[in-house]
C-alpha positions as CSV (number, residue, x, y, z in Angstrom):
1,M,22.4,-16.6,-3.9
2,I,18.9,-15.3,-1.9
3,K,17.1,-18.4,-0.1
4,P,13.3,-18.5,-0.2
5,W,11.7,-16.9,2.4
6,R,8.1,-17.0,4.3
7,A,5.6,-14.2,3.1
8,V,2.5,-13.6,5.7
9,C,-1.0,-11.6,5.1
10,M,-2.2,-11.0,8.6
11,Q,-5.7,-10.3,7.9
12,T,-6.5,-8.4,11.1
13,I,-9.6,-6.4,11.9
14,N,-9.7,-3.0,11.0
15,H,-9.7,-0.9,15.0
16,C,-11.0,2.5,13.4
17,L,-10.7,5.7,16.1
18,N,-13.7,7.4,13.9
19,F,-15.3,7.3,17.8
20,A,-12.4,8.2,19.5
21,K,-12.9,11.6,21.2
22,T,-9.8,12.9,22.2
23,R,-6.1,11.7,20.9
24,D,-5.5,9.5,24.3
25,E,-8.5,7.2,23.9
26,A,-7.3,6.9,20.1
27,M,-3.5,6.0,20.7
28,A,-5.3,3.6,23.3
29,I,-7.0,1.9,20.8
30,L,-4.4,2.4,18.2
31,N,-2.1,0.6,20.8
32,S,-4.3,-2.2,21.6
33,S,-4.2,-3.2,17.5
34,I,-0.2,-3.0,18.4
35,D,-0.4,-5.1,21.0
36,R,-2.7,-8.1,19.2
37,W,0.1,-7.7,16.2
38,I,3.0,-8.3,18.5
39,E,1.2,-11.9,19.3
40,L,0.5,-12.7,15.8
41,I,3.9,-11.6,14.6
42,T,5.3,-13.7,17.1
43,S,3.0,-16.7,16.5
44,S,3.8,-16.3,12.9
45,V,7.3,-16.3,13.2
46,G,8.0,-18.9,15.7
47,G,10.9,-19.7,17.9
48,P,14.5,-19.9,16.0
49,R,15.6,-22.8,14.7
50,P,18.8,-23.8,12.4
51,N,18.8,-22.5,8.6
52,K,15.2,-20.7,9.7
53,P,13.7,-18.7,6.2
54,K,12.9,-15.7,6.8
55,V,9.7,-14.3,7.0
56,L,8.0,-10.8,6.3
57,C,4.4,-10.2,7.7
58,L,2.3,-7.8,6.1
59,F,-0.8,-6.5,7.6
60,P,-3.6,-4.6,6.0
61,E,-4.4,-0.8,5.3
62,F,-6.5,1.3,7.7
63,N,-5.6,-1.6,10.4
64,L,-4.5,1.0,13.2
65,Q,-6.7,4.4,12.7
66,G,-9.2,3.7,9.8
67,F,-9.9,6.6,7.7
68,P,-11.6,9.9,8.1
69,I,-15.6,9.8,7.4
70,K,-16.7,13.0,9.1
71,E,-13.1,14.3,10.4
72,T,-11.5,17.8,8.6
73,A,-8.3,17.6,8.0
74,K,-7.2,19.3,11.0
75,E,-9.2,17.4,13.3
76,W,-8.0,13.5,11.9
77,I,-4.4,14.9,12.1
78,E,-4.8,15.8,15.7
79,K,-6.8,12.6,17.0
80,A,-5.2,9.9,14.6
81,C,-2.0,10.7,12.9
82,I,1.1,9.1,13.8
83,A,4.8,10.2,13.1
84,I,6.4,7.5,11.0
85,P,9.4,6.8,12.6
86,G,7.5,7.7,16.2
87,P,6.8,6.1,19.1
88,E,4.1,3.8,18.2
89,I,6.3,2.3,15.0
90,A,8.9,1.8,17.1
91,R,7.2,-1.1,19.1
92,L,6.7,-3.1,16.0
93,Q,10.4,-1.8,15.8
94,E,11.8,-3.4,18.3
95,T,9.7,-6.7,17.6
96,A,11.3,-7.1,14.3
97,A,14.4,-6.9,15.4
98,K,13.9,-9.2,18.3
99,L,12.4,-12.1,16.0
100,G,14.8,-11.4,13.3
101,C,11.5,-10.6,10.7
102,Y,9.8,-8.3,8.6
103,I,7.2,-6.5,8.8
104,G,5.2,-4.5,6.2
105,L,1.9,-2.1,7.3
106,N,0.1,0.9,6.8
107,A,-0.7,4.3,8.4
108,Y,-1.9,7.4,8.4
109,E,0.9,9.6,9.1
110,N,1.2,13.9,9.3
111,D,4.9,15.2,8.7
112,P,6.4,18.6,9.8
113,E,7.9,19.3,6.2
114,W,4.5,19.8,5.4
115,P,2.0,21.1,8.0
116,G,-1.5,20.7,7.5
117,R,-0.9,17.6,5.6
118,Y,-1.3,14.0,6.7
119,F,-0.5,10.9,3.9
120,N,-1.0,7.4,3.9
121,C,1.9,5.8,4.2
122,S,2.9,2.1,3.7
123,V,5.9,1.5,5.7
124,L,8.7,-1.7,5.5
125,I,10.5,-2.2,8.7
126,D,13.8,-4.7,7.8
127,D,14.9,-7.5,10.2
128,T,17.3,-5.1,12.1
129,G,14.5,-2.8,13.1
130,K,14.9,-0.3,11.0
131,V,12.4,1.7,8.2
132,I,13.9,1.2,5.0
133,L,10.6,2.0,2.8
134,K,8.3,4.9,3.3
135,Y,5.7,4.6,0.4
136,R,3.2,8.2,0.3
137,R,0.0,7.0,-2.0
138,I,-0.1,8.7,-5.1
139,N,-3.9,8.1,-5.8
140,T,-5.7,8.4,-3.7
141,V,-8.6,10.8,-2.6
142,Q,-8.8,10.2,1.1
143,C,-6.1,12.7,1.4
144,V,-2.9,14.7,0.0
145,S,-1.5,12.7,-2.3
146,P,2.9,13.5,-3.0
147,H,1.1,14.4,-6.7
148,D,-0.3,17.1,-4.7
149,I,2.6,18.9,-3.1
150,W,4.4,17.5,-6.0
151,D,6.9,20.1,-7.3
152,D,7.9,20.6,-3.6
153,Y,7.9,16.9,-3.1
154,I,10.3,15.6,-5.7
155,K,12.6,18.7,-4.8
156,K,13.1,16.8,-1.5
157,L,12.5,13.6,-1.5
158,G,13.3,12.4,-5.8
159,I,11.6,10.0,-7.7
160,E,13.4,7.7,-5.4
161,G,11.3,9.2,-2.4
162,A,8.3,9.2,-4.8
163,F,8.5,5.2,-5.7
164,P,11.0,3.9,-3.2
165,V,12.5,0.3,-3.5
166,A,14.0,-1.5,-0.8
167,K,17.0,-3.5,-2.4
168,T,16.7,-6.0,0.9
169,E,19.0,-9.7,1.3
170,I,15.4,-10.9,0.5
171,G,14.5,-9.2,-2.5
172,N,14.1,-5.9,-4.1
173,I,10.7,-5.0,-2.3
174,A,7.9,-2.2,-3.2
175,M,4.3,-1.1,-1.4
176,M,1.3,-0.1,-3.1
177,P,-1.8,0.0,-0.9
178,C,-5.8,-0.9,-1.2
179,G,-7.0,0.9,-4.6
180,E,-3.5,1.3,-6.3
181,V,-3.8,-2.0,-7.3
182,L,-6.6,-0.5,-10.1
183,Y,-3.8,1.7,-11.7
184,P,-1.5,-0.3,-14.0
185,E,1.2,2.8,-14.3
186,A,2.1,2.5,-10.1
187,A,3.1,-1.2,-10.3
188,R,4.8,-0.6,-13.6
189,V,7.1,2.2,-12.4
190,F,8.4,-0.1,-9.5
191,M,8.8,-2.7,-11.5
192,L,11.0,-0.3,-13.8
193,R,12.5,0.5,-10.7
194,G,13.3,-3.0,-9.7
195,A,11.0,-4.2,-7.8
196,E,11.0,-8.2,-7.6
197,V,7.8,-8.2,-4.8
198,I,5.0,-6.1,-4.2
199,L,3.2,-5.9,-1.3
200,H,-0.3,-4.7,-1.1
201,P,-1.7,-3.9,2.0
202,T,-5.7,-3.3,1.5
203,S,-8.8,-2.4,3.1
204,E,-12.1,-3.4,0.6
205,N,-14.6,-6.1,-0.4
206,G,-12.2,-8.4,-0.9
207,A,-14.1,-11.9,-2.2
208,Y,-14.3,-10.4,-6.1
209,G,-14.0,-6.5,-5.0
210,H,-15.2,-4.1,-6.9
211,S,-13.9,-2.8,-10.3
212,G,-12.3,-6.0,-11.1
213,W,-10.0,-6.1,-7.9
214,T,-9.2,-9.2,-7.9
215,A,-8.5,-9.3,-11.7
216,C,-6.2,-6.7,-11.1
217,R,-4.1,-8.5,-8.7
218,I,-3.4,-11.0,-10.6
219,A,-2.5,-8.5,-13.6
220,R,-0.1,-6.6,-11.9
221,A,1.5,-9.5,-10.5
222,A,2.0,-11.7,-14.3
223,E,2.4,-8.2,-16.3
224,N,5.0,-7.3,-14.3
225,M,6.8,-10.8,-13.2
226,V,6.7,-9.9,-9.7
227,Y,5.3,-11.7,-6.6
228,F,2.5,-10.0,-5.0
229,V,1.3,-10.4,-1.6
230,S,-1.9,-8.9,-0.7
231,A,-3.2,-8.8,2.9
232,N,-6.8,-7.1,3.4
233,A,-8.7,-6.5,6.5
234,G,-10.7,-9.4,7.9
235,G,-13.3,-6.5,9.3
236,S,-14.0,-3.7,11.0
237,T,-15.3,-1.8,13.9
238,G,-15.6,1.5,15.4
239,S,-16.6,3.9,12.3
240,G,-20.3,2.9,12.2
241,G,-19.9,0.9,9.3
242,A,-21.0,-2.6,9.0
243,A,-18.2,-5.2,10.7
244,Q,-17.7,-7.3,7.4
245,H,-17.4,-4.7,5.0
246,N,-13.8,-5.4,4.7
247,M,-14.4,-9.6,3.4
248,G,-10.8,-10.6,3.6
249,H,-9.7,-13.2,0.6
250,S,-6.0,-12.3,1.4
251,R,-3.4,-13.7,-1.2
252,I,-0.1,-14.7,-2.7
253,I,0.0,-13.9,-6.1
254,D,3.3,-15.3,-8.2
255,Y,4.9,-13.7,-11.2
256,N,3.0,-16.3,-13.8
257,G,-0.5,-14.8,-12.0
258,M,-0.8,-18.1,-10.0
259,E,-2.7,-18.0,-6.8
260,L,-0.5,-19.7,-4.4
261,T,-2.8,-19.1,-1.0
262,N,-6.0,-17.5,-0.2
263,T,-7.6,-17.0,3.1
264,G,-11.5,-17.9,2.0
265,G,-13.2,-15.2,3.7
266,P,-13.3,-12.5,6.6
267,G,-12.2,-12.7,10.0
268,E,-8.7,-12.9,11.7
269,S,-6.5,-14.9,9.5
270,T,-2.6,-15.8,9.4
271,S,-3.5,-18.9,6.8
272,A,-2.5,-17.3,3.8
273,A,1.4,-17.5,3.5
274,A,3.5,-19.2,1.0
275,M,7.2,-19.3,0.0
276,I,9.1,-16.6,-1.9
277,D,11.2,-17.8,-3.8
278,I,13.4,-14.7,-5.8
279,E,15.9,-17.1,-7.4
280,R,13.6,-18.4,-9.3
281,L,11.5,-15.4,-10.3
282,R,15.4,-14.3,-11.5
283,E,15.8,-17.2,-13.6
284,A,12.5,-16.5,-15.5
285,R,12.8,-12.9,-15.9
286,R,16.7,-13.6,-17.7
287,D,14.5,-16.5,-19.9
288,P,14.6,-15.3,-23.5
289,Y,12.8,-18.5,-24.7
290,S,9.8,-18.7,-22.0
291,I,7.0,-16.0,-22.0
292,N,8.7,-13.5,-21.4
293,R,6.6,-10.2,-20.1
294,L,9.5,-8.2,-19.7
295,L,11.7,-8.7,-22.5
296,R,8.9,-8.0,-24.8
297,H,8.2,-4.6,-23.2
298,R,8.9,-2.0,-26.1
299,A,8.3,1.0,-23.3
300,S,9.6,3.6,-25.9
301,A,6.9,2.9,-28.1
302,Y,4.2,4.7,-25.7
303,K,6.3,7.3,-24.7
304,E,4.9,10.2,-26.8
305,V,0.9,9.4,-25.7
306,F,1.6,9.6,-21.9
307,A,3.7,12.5,-22.3
308,A,0.3,14.2,-22.8
309,A,-2.1,12.6,-20.7
310,D,-1.6,14.9,-18.1
311,F,-4.9,15.7,-16.8
312,F,-5.6,15.4,-12.7
313,P,-3.7,18.6,-11.3
314,A,-0.4,18.4,-9.7
315,N,0.2,21.1,-7.0
316,S,-3.0,21.1,-5.9
317,F,-2.1,21.2,-1.9
318,L,1.1,22.9,-2.4
319,D,0.2,26.4,-1.4
320,A,-2.6,25.4,1.4
321,P,-3.3,22.0,2.9
322,M,-6.7,19.9,1.8
323,E,-8.8,20.9,4.7
324,S,-11.5,18.2,3.8
325,K,-12.3,15.9,1.2
326,A,-14.7,18.3,-0.2
327,K,-11.4,20.2,-1.7
328,M,-10.8,17.0,-3.9
329,V,-13.4,16.7,-6.0
330,E,-12.6,20.7,-7.0
331,A,-9.0,18.9,-8.1
332,M,-10.9,16.1,-9.9
333,R,-13.4,18.4,-11.6
334,I,-10.6,20.1,-13.6
335,G,-8.9,17.1,-14.0
336,R,-12.8,15.9,-15.9
337,E,-12.8,19.1,-18.5
338,N,-9.1,18.0,-18.8
339,L,-10.5,14.7,-20.1
340,L,-13.0,16.4,-21.5
341,R,-11.1,18.5,-23.7
342,A,-9.0,15.7,-24.5
343,G,-11.6,13.5,-26.0
344,I,-11.5,10.4,-23.5
345,L,-14.9,12.0,-21.8
346,H,-17.7,12.7,-23.2
347,P,-20.1,15.7,-23.0
348,E,-23.6,15.3,-21.6
349,P,-26.6,16.2,-23.6
350,G,-26.7,19.9,-23.3
351,E,-23.3,20.5,-22.0
352,A,-20.7,22.3,-24.3
């Protein structure tokens, strides 16, 4: 039996590294952010007491580094990217082990396995301080996706490495950041691989969101019968953009699509916290008499259509790194042509 545990959305400020001139300056900013994280984690977890529920603290996307704006891939790697695990993440591993809590986060990572490339990486640290999950964002144009080096990535890490689900003492946990909430296939794959909780580190408008993000959060939770924990940034500084581009509204949604908690706005906050009852979820998933979305899911009916849906080119940066985000536009143009041929897009007037 898994006892109910507490998820906390750590709605903090993105201290971006765009204005940092050197790596030393950038890492000083990053470690200052981690200093504040540790203070907030310690406050949220609290002191020891009998039968204390486990706590999972989830931080937003881009919260340690911001994201590249004018920087080339080479410049961003040299200035801002970190190793995972590495000395910066080790500080959080020590905190998790000391307090006996779980910590979810997101950071830009460079990996010597793929030189010249960097990833948007979501990370889960368990209550012993071990990194138990690393998910590199698939649907992205800010950096290289595993899909851009797909053949090599799958050969080295397998589908388990592409779509990891951590089997833990508090349930089966997956992670997917920010705009991936707009892609139902991403959450569906995690559910099909056993996920019961999806952690969603994000950095976005937050109130109602662009492109129906709020509705998508609810839909991803309800359609997959998972708890959905969405921690958004409460604001940003250090990038030249508006301080409240990230408008908070971190929230936790249950497996029926019901919102359990919401910070209600921007700014630093840990008020979006709720109990996660995995045993209750498992009971609901087993029940053949309720509105059970999983038992009604006829996956095989869609196989042929999805098998033919090959539009965005895989392996775009397998042979050479992505020099800048402009290179991603070239890949998107190929995807556009494929969608035109499939009849999903219609050509512009006068376009063949």
